[in-house]
Wavefront OBJ file of the C-alpha trace (Angstrom):
o trace
v 217.770 52.587 132.852
v 218.235 50.921 129.477
v 215.807 53.368 127.849
v 217.874 56.336 129.047
v 221.024 54.874 127.490
v 219.157 54.134 124.269
v 217.881 57.701 124.213
v 221.378 59.069 124.790
v 222.796 56.896 121.991
v 220.065 58.077 119.644
v 220.689 61.694 120.652
v 224.421 61.384 120.049
v 223.844 59.696 116.702
v 221.512 62.482 115.616
v 223.881 65.212 116.790
v 226.737 63.454 114.981
v 224.754 63.376 111.749
v 223.896 67.058 112.021
v 227.511 67.953 112.806
v 228.748 65.869 109.858
v 226.225 67.480 107.525
v 227.236 70.981 108.643
v 230.942 70.232 108.166
v 230.319 68.849 104.679
v 228.154 71.861 103.823
v 230.857 74.306 104.974
v 233.509 72.458 102.999
v 231.305 72.496 99.912
v 230.692 76.248 100.259
v 234.432 76.917 100.613
v 235.124 74.744 97.565
v 232.443 76.495 95.510
v 233.797 79.913 96.520
v 237.297 78.949 95.414
v 236.101 77.559 92.086
v 233.896 80.548 91.297
v 236.658 82.930 92.343
v 239.122 81.175 90.060
v 236.830 81.362 87.034
v 235.116 84.697 87.768
v 237.070 86.389 85.001
v 235.165 84.286 82.459
v 231.810 85.757 83.471
v 230.830 89.044 81.834
v 230.586 92.145 83.977
v 227.151 93.731 84.128
v 227.436 97.377 83.071
v 226.170 100.032 85.459
v 223.572 102.254 83.845
v 223.985 105.973 84.341
v 220.920 108.215 84.382
v 220.404 110.204 81.210
v 221.626 113.805 81.578
v 218.548 115.325 79.895
v 216.037 113.886 82.350
v 216.397 114.595 86.098
v 215.781 111.595 88.318
v 214.017 113.572 91.033
v 211.936 116.720 91.078
v 213.765 119.703 92.577
v 210.897 120.578 94.932
v 211.401 117.615 97.270
v 211.621 114.655 94.937
v 208.156 113.191 95.554
v 205.294 112.934 93.149
v 202.369 114.889 94.586
v 199.714 112.506 93.220
v 201.454 109.515 94.782
v 201.755 111.246 98.145
v 198.076 112.209 98.035
v 197.036 108.636 97.194
v 199.121 107.186 100.024
v 197.765 109.739 102.497
v 194.178 108.970 101.437
v 194.763 105.225 101.802
v 196.225 105.657 105.295
v 193.343 107.929 106.326
v 190.763 105.443 105.056
v 192.503 102.507 106.750
v 192.645 104.290 110.107
v 189.016 105.411 109.807
v 187.794 101.850 109.040
v 189.944 100.327 111.781
v 188.602 102.668 114.469
v 184.957 101.596 113.838
l 1 2 3 4 5 6 7 8 9 10 11 12 13 14 15 16 17 18 19 20 21 22 23 24 25 26 27 28 29 30 31 32 33 34 35 36 37 38 39 40 41 42 43 44 45 46 47 48 49 50 51 52 53 54 55 56 57 58 59 60 61 62 63 64 65 66 67 68 69 70 71 72 73 74 75 76 77 78 79 80 81 82 83 84 85
């Protein structure tokens, strides 16, 4: 009977440590969020790059490079052929 009580005490101690750690971690995250929010204006904004107007980002015929599609199709065909052996 003594071993059961010792096991329960050990279990409660372990659960208490985990609970304490999680509470401290949550408090630290809240603190860090407040500090970074307060001083966020000091950090530079990263500019968003716009695509150049002279060069289209995708081909008008579907947007996929034909060589790339052919290479992927060949790789899939070869993989399926080797797997079925």
